[in-house]
N, CA, C and O atoms as a DFTB+ gen file, in Angstrom:
384 C
 N C O
     1  1     -18.118      -3.423      24.387
     2  2     -18.763      -3.055      25.307
     3  2     -20.190      -2.480      24.926
     4  3     -21.099      -3.303      25.040
     5  1     -20.455      -1.546      24.608
     6  2     -21.954      -1.089      24.132
     7  2     -22.794      -1.883      23.325
     8  3     -24.006      -1.703      23.205
     9  1     -21.880      -3.098      22.565
    10  2     -22.912      -3.880      21.870
    11  2     -23.544      -4.852      22.753
    12  3     -24.658      -5.292      22.470
    13  1     -22.851      -5.265      23.921
    14  2     -22.888      -6.028      24.952
    15  2     -24.211      -5.490      25.894
    16  3     -25.172      -6.188      26.218
    17  1     -24.032      -4.314      26.179
    18  2     -25.147      -3.677      26.886
    19  2     -26.308      -3.586      26.241
    20  3     -27.386      -3.654      26.831
    21  1     -26.188      -3.420      24.936
    22  2     -27.468      -3.016      24.032
    23  2     -28.467      -4.782      23.811
    24  3     -29.669      -5.031      23.894
    25  1     -27.650      -5.382      23.610
    26  2     -27.686      -6.968      23.535
    27  2     -28.732      -7.359      25.063
    28  3     -29.903      -7.740      25.056
    29  1     -27.760      -7.086      26.383
    30  2     -28.581      -7.240      27.646
    31  2     -29.810      -6.562      27.570
    32  3     -30.837      -7.120      27.957
    33  1     -29.823      -5.142      27.005
    34  2     -31.044      -4.839      27.610
    35  2     -32.409      -5.202      26.180
    36  3     -33.628      -5.151      26.346
    37  1     -31.862      -5.458      25.210
    38  2     -32.640      -6.407      24.704
    39  2     -33.291      -7.777      25.009
    40  3     -34.448      -8.121      24.764
    41  1     -32.186      -8.565      25.665
    42  2     -32.824      -9.789      26.206
    43  2     -33.515      -9.522      27.434
    44  3     -34.419     -10.321      27.681
    45  1     -33.340      -8.685      28.193
    46  2     -34.224      -8.248      29.225
    47  2     -35.489      -8.043      28.828
    48  3     -36.435      -8.679      29.293
    49  1     -35.621      -6.935      27.740
    50  2     -36.902      -6.892      27.217
    51  2     -37.658      -7.954      26.715
    52  3     -38.833      -8.075      27.060
    53  1     -37.110      -8.767      25.916
    54  2     -37.307     -10.101      25.432
    55  2     -37.956     -11.100      26.387
    56  3     -38.921     -11.761      26.001
    57  1     -37.363     -11.260      27.863
    58  2     -37.572     -11.992      28.900
    59  2     -38.662     -11.506      29.441
    60  3     -39.414     -12.342      29.942
    61  1     -39.022     -10.236      29.497
    62  2     -40.082      -9.641      29.974
    63  2     -41.462      -9.668      29.084
    64  3     -42.580      -9.626      29.598
    65  1     -41.248      -9.735      27.850
    66  2     -42.165      -9.774      27.019
    67  2     -42.839     -11.457      26.713
    68  3     -43.836     -11.761      26.058
    69  1     -41.865     -12.349      27.464
    70  2     -42.159     -13.619      27.210
    71  2     -42.880     -13.805      28.502
    72  3     -43.935     -14.431      28.399
    73  1     -42.579     -13.437      29.587
    74  2     -43.410     -13.458      30.910
    75  2     -44.792     -12.777      30.967
    76  3     -45.719     -13.238      31.634
    77  1     -44.871     -11.712      30.269
    78  2     -46.462     -11.316      29.829
    79  2     -47.013     -12.130      28.800
    80  3     -48.240     -12.227      28.795
    81  1     -46.389     -12.712      27.960
    82  2     -46.851     -13.641      27.203
    83  2     -47.666     -14.623      27.750
    84  3     -48.823     -14.885      27.421
    85  1     -46.930     -15.194      28.681
    86  2     -47.271     -16.525      29.423
    87  2     -48.307     -16.050      30.090
    88  3     -49.348     -16.647      29.815
    89  1     -48.449     -14.918      31.120
    90  2     -49.150     -14.695      32.235
    91  2     -50.714     -14.049      31.783
    92  3     -51.737     -14.023      32.466
    93  1     -50.520     -13.608      30.554
    94  2     -51.686     -12.984      29.921
    95  2     -52.148     -11.539      30.542
    96  3     -51.362     -10.610      30.354
    97  1     -53.268     -11.288      31.215
    98  2     -54.508     -12.192      31.160
    99  2     -55.201     -12.104      30.236
   100  3     -55.910     -13.103      30.116
   101  1     -55.385     -11.191      29.315
   102  2     -56.285     -10.992      28.267
   103  2     -55.389     -11.247      26.667
   104  3     -54.176     -11.380      26.503
   105  1     -56.110     -11.248      25.996
   106  2     -55.680     -11.727      24.408
   107  2     -54.806     -10.235      23.983
   108  3     -53.693     -10.335      23.466
   109  1     -55.307      -9.125      24.203
   110  2     -54.682      -7.938      24.076
   111  2     -53.248      -8.262      24.427
   112  3     -52.271      -8.385      23.689
   113  1     -53.376      -8.377      25.844
   114  2     -52.063      -8.424      26.596
   115  2     -50.924      -9.155      25.766
   116  3     -49.849      -8.716      25.358
   117  1     -51.578     -10.577      25.631
   118  2     -50.614     -11.430      24.567
   119  2     -49.985     -10.920      23.410
   120  3     -48.778     -11.050      23.211
   121  1     -50.988     -10.174      22.412
   122  2     -50.400      -9.825      21.150
   123  2     -49.724      -8.835      21.470
   124  3     -48.632      -8.630      20.942
   125  1     -50.129      -8.202      22.198
   126  2     -48.651      -6.748      22.718
   127  2     -47.530      -7.329      23.002
   128  3     -46.521      -6.858      22.477
   129  1     -47.419      -8.293      23.742
   130  2     -46.097      -9.056      24.420
   131  2     -45.377      -9.693      23.409
   132  3     -44.146      -9.705      23.421
   133  1     -46.057     -10.236      22.517
   134  2     -45.634     -10.865      21.144
   135  2     -44.931      -9.714      20.235
   136  3     -43.790      -9.839      19.790
   137  1     -45.648      -8.727      20.044
   138  2     -44.977      -7.740      19.231
   139  2     -43.769      -7.249      19.814
   140  3     -42.695      -7.077      19.238
   141  1     -44.125      -6.982      21.345
   142  2     -42.562      -6.583      21.758
   143  2     -41.622      -7.619      21.896
   144  3     -40.534      -7.172      22.257
   145  1     -41.641      -8.897      21.734
   146  2     -40.862      -9.913      21.624
   147  2     -40.060      -9.830      20.594
   148  3     -38.842      -9.993      20.514
   149  1     -41.060      -9.491      19.608
   150  2     -41.169      -9.739      18.012
   151  2     -39.723      -8.450      17.671
   152  3     -38.631      -8.610      17.127
   153  1     -40.334      -7.307      18.240
   154  2     -39.152      -5.809      18.041
   155  2     -38.024      -6.148      18.846
   156  3     -36.925      -5.665      18.575
   157  1     -38.189      -6.983      19.878
   158  2     -36.607      -7.085      20.830
   159  2     -35.793      -8.022      19.770
   160  3     -34.632      -7.728      19.483
   161  1     -36.390      -9.074      19.241
   162  2     -35.690     -10.238      18.406
   163  2     -34.765      -9.224      17.292
   164  3     -33.549      -9.200      17.104
   165  1     -36.119      -8.235      16.510
   166  2     -35.408      -7.732      15.238
   167  2     -34.225      -6.773      15.703
   168  3     -33.181      -6.817      15.053
   169  1     -34.326      -5.904      16.797
   170  2     -33.511      -5.199      17.423
   171  2     -32.153      -5.920      17.411
   172  3     -31.116      -5.631      16.816
   173  1     -32.432      -6.883      18.190
   174  2     -30.852      -7.605      18.510
   175  2     -30.388      -8.247      17.207
   176  3     -29.189      -8.510      17.104
   177  1     -31.276      -8.544      16.129
   178  2     -30.509      -8.959      14.775
   179  2     -29.720      -7.782      14.344
   180  3     -28.525      -7.985      14.126
   181  1     -30.220      -6.501      14.173
   182  2     -30.204      -5.281      14.000
   183  2     -28.634      -4.813      14.400
   184  3     -27.674      -4.434      13.728
   185  1     -28.881      -5.048      15.928
   186  2     -27.311      -4.845      16.602
   187  2     -26.180      -5.834      16.300
   188  3     -24.997      -5.553      16.494
   189  1     -26.618      -7.035      15.803
   190  2     -25.752      -7.826      15.363
   191  2     -24.685      -7.744      14.007
   192  3     -23.497      -8.011      13.828
   193  1     -26.025      -7.119      13.000
   194  2     -25.325      -6.773      11.715
   195  2     -24.547      -5.572      12.017
   196  3     -23.456      -5.373      11.483
   197  1     -24.958      -4.945      12.671
   198  2     -24.010      -3.456      12.738
   199  2     -22.695      -4.046      13.211
   200  3     -21.693      -3.903      12.510
   201  1     -22.643      -4.696      14.354
   202  2     -21.371      -5.504      14.960
   203  2     -20.414      -5.862      13.847
   204  3     -19.305      -5.340      13.740
   205  1     -20.881      -6.755      13.042
   206  2     -20.293      -7.405      11.759
   207  2     -20.077      -6.670      10.584
   208  3     -19.200      -7.025       9.796
   209  1     -20.862      -5.569      10.352
   210  2     -20.672      -4.841       9.271
   211  2     -21.226      -5.618       7.952
   212  3     -20.718      -5.797       6.845
   213  1     -22.495      -6.013       8.527
   214  2     -23.140      -7.046       7.824
   215  2     -24.682      -6.780       7.181
   216  3     -25.585      -6.534       7.981
   217  1     -24.943      -6.824       5.922
   218  2     -26.089      -6.229       5.470
   219  2     -27.110      -7.283       5.071
   220  3     -28.336      -7.167       5.092
   221  1     -26.404      -8.300       4.715
   222  2     -27.400      -9.577       4.830
   223  2     -28.699     -10.002       5.644
   224  3     -29.488     -10.866       5.261
   225  1     -28.819      -9.190       6.953
   226  2     -29.695      -9.657       7.519
   227  2     -30.919      -8.483       7.676
   228  3     -31.821      -8.535       8.512
   229  1     -30.766      -7.646       6.885
   230  2     -31.591      -6.450       6.591
   231  2     -32.760      -6.792       5.680
   232  3     -33.875      -6.384       6.004
   233  1     -32.626      -7.410       4.719
   234  2     -33.471      -7.897       4.039
   235  2     -34.363      -8.933       4.807
   236  3     -35.566      -8.986       4.550
   237  1     -33.844      -9.689       5.666
   238  2     -34.706     -10.818       6.730
   239  2     -35.746      -9.817       7.639
   240  3     -36.949      -9.998       7.826
   241  1     -34.965      -8.795       8.103
   242  2     -35.585      -7.862       9.169
   243  2     -36.896      -6.805       8.490
   244  3     -37.758      -6.320       9.222
   245  1     -36.864      -6.628       7.362
   246  2     -37.937      -6.109       6.379
   247  2     -39.156      -6.847       6.371
   248  3     -40.301      -6.412       6.493
   249  1     -38.669      -8.310       6.173
   250  2     -39.641      -9.156       5.723
   251  2     -40.558      -9.520       7.463
   252  3     -41.762      -9.676       7.668
   253  1     -39.351      -9.550       8.472
   254  2     -39.915     -10.067       9.436
   255  2     -40.966      -9.102      10.248
   256  3     -41.817      -9.595      10.989
   257  1     -40.821      -7.480      10.018
   258  2     -41.461      -6.914      10.306
   259  2     -42.616      -6.579       9.161
   260  3     -43.517      -5.850       9.574
   261  1     -42.661      -6.779       8.520
   262  2     -43.954      -6.730       7.754
   263  2     -45.003      -7.789       8.202
   264  3     -46.208      -7.555       8.292
   265  1     -44.394      -9.005       8.479
   266  2     -45.205     -10.125       8.992
   267  2     -45.733     -10.035      10.105
   268  3     -46.837     -10.521      10.350
   269  1     -44.948      -9.332      11.038
   270  2     -45.070      -8.978      12.676
   271  2     -46.279      -7.838      12.458
   272  3     -47.306      -7.886      13.136
   273  1     -46.110      -7.066      11.697
   274  2     -47.156      -5.651      11.504
   275  2     -48.556      -6.428      10.853
   276  3     -49.641      -6.132      11.355
   277  1     -48.511      -7.300       9.868
   278  2     -49.645      -7.720       9.659
   279  2     -50.466      -8.781      10.603
   280  3     -51.666      -9.018      10.462
   281  1     -49.501      -9.459      11.722
   282  2     -50.448     -10.183      12.347
   283  2     -50.795      -9.382      13.860
   284  3     -51.639      -9.877      14.606
   285  1     -50.209      -8.354      14.165
   286  2     -50.651      -7.551      14.896
   287  2     -52.035      -6.875      14.234
   288  3     -52.945      -6.805      15.060
   289  1     -52.315      -6.447      13.116
   290  2     -53.107      -5.741      12.786
   291  2     -54.522      -6.839      12.404
   292  3     -55.729      -6.599      12.416
   293  1     -53.788      -8.051      12.090
   294  2     -55.137      -9.236      12.126
   295  2     -55.979      -9.356      13.575
   296  3     -57.163      -9.248      13.896
   297  1     -54.633      -9.656      14.318
   298  2     -55.007      -9.894      15.636
   299  2     -55.885      -8.933      16.357
   300  3     -56.730      -9.401      17.119
   301  1     -55.805      -7.908      16.238
   302  2     -56.519      -6.553      16.985
   303  2     -57.987      -6.345      16.202
   304  3     -58.999      -5.847      16.697
   305  1     -57.809      -6.902      14.744
   306  2     -59.363      -6.659      14.087
   307  2     -60.368      -7.982      15.049
   308  3     -61.497      -7.932      15.537
   309  1     -59.324      -9.083      15.006
   310  2     -60.223     -10.173      15.867
   311  2     -60.477     -10.032      17.297
   312  3     -61.238     -10.792      17.896
   313  1     -59.935      -9.199      17.779
   314  2     -60.062      -8.871      19.551
   315  2     -61.032      -7.847      19.133
   316  3     -62.000      -8.135      19.836
   317  1     -61.337      -6.936      18.498
   318  2     -62.221      -5.838      18.341
   319  2     -63.485      -6.662      17.891
   320  3     -64.396      -6.754      18.714
   321  1     -63.603      -7.161      16.883
   322  2     -64.818      -8.138      16.538
   323  2     -65.455      -8.801      17.491
   324  3     -66.678      -8.772      17.628
   325  1     -64.439      -9.628      18.418
   326  2     -65.028     -10.183      19.608
   327  2     -65.435      -9.229      20.847
   328  3     -66.104      -9.601      21.812
   329  1     -65.045      -8.266      20.700
   330  2     -65.389      -7.371      21.654
   331  2     -66.860      -6.747      21.354
   332  3     -67.746      -6.425      22.146
   333  1     -66.821      -6.700      20.191
   334  2     -68.341      -5.998      19.532
   335  2     -69.359      -7.343      19.621
   336  3     -70.536      -6.989      19.682
   337  1     -69.171      -8.787      19.643
   338  2     -69.946      -9.745      19.762
   339  2     -70.208      -9.830      21.142
   340  3     -71.292     -10.341      21.427
   341  1     -69.500      -9.465      22.060
   342  2     -69.854      -9.580      23.450
   343  2     -70.575      -8.803      24.038
   344  3     -71.289      -9.097      24.997
   345  1     -70.425      -7.304      23.328
   346  2     -71.601      -6.336      23.710
   347  2     -72.850      -6.808      23.266
   348  3     -73.838      -6.962      23.984
   349  1     -72.774      -7.032      22.064
   350  2     -74.051      -7.614      21.529
   351  2     -75.046      -8.747      22.392
   352  3     -76.233      -8.631      22.696
   353  1     -74.175      -9.778      22.637
   354  2     -74.693     -10.619      23.680
   355  2     -75.229     -10.279      24.942
   356  3     -76.266     -10.854      25.273
   357  1     -74.590      -9.237      25.914
   358  2     -74.609      -8.889      26.804
   359  2     -76.073      -7.930      26.744
   360  3     -76.948      -7.953      27.610
   361  1     -76.083      -7.274      25.763
   362  2     -77.417      -6.265      25.212
   363  2     -78.794      -6.927      25.164
   364  3     -79.863      -6.452      25.548
   365  1     -78.498      -8.371      24.499
   366  2     -79.342      -9.555      24.286
   367  2     -80.098      -9.784      25.528
   368  3     -81.318      -9.730      25.687
   369  1     -79.073     -10.076      26.472
   370  2     -79.267     -10.809      27.770
   371  2     -80.043      -9.806      28.750
   372  3     -80.341     -10.210      29.874
   373  1     -80.409      -8.375      28.307
   374  2     -80.708      -7.527      29.127
   375  2     -81.856      -7.229      28.797
   376  3     -82.595      -6.831      29.697
   377  1     -82.334      -7.310      27.561
   378  2     -83.459      -6.972      26.866
   379  2     -84.292      -8.161      26.993
   380  3     -83.868      -9.158      26.410
   381  1     -85.450      -8.271      27.667
   382  2     -86.548      -9.339      27.606
   383  2     -87.183      -9.733      26.557
   384  3     -88.048     -10.604      26.649
């Protein structure tokens, strides 16, 4: 019963993240939504592992967490660099 409720909540969170991923409107929104979807997937895998009493999935969860964190940091740096370039272009347009 509790496992079903937990998986239902995680499914709802994942679905909301997918909606935000598709609707955007900015790249930062999409990166955050992808991160939420990844955490929801990892949580569902952990709940399933607890239900079965298995530890096999834990190694995979660690790998997914590291890859997801690295991807989020890389995307954040890309967005930050893009914002700095946009500011430089805007300032160049103002100065004659």
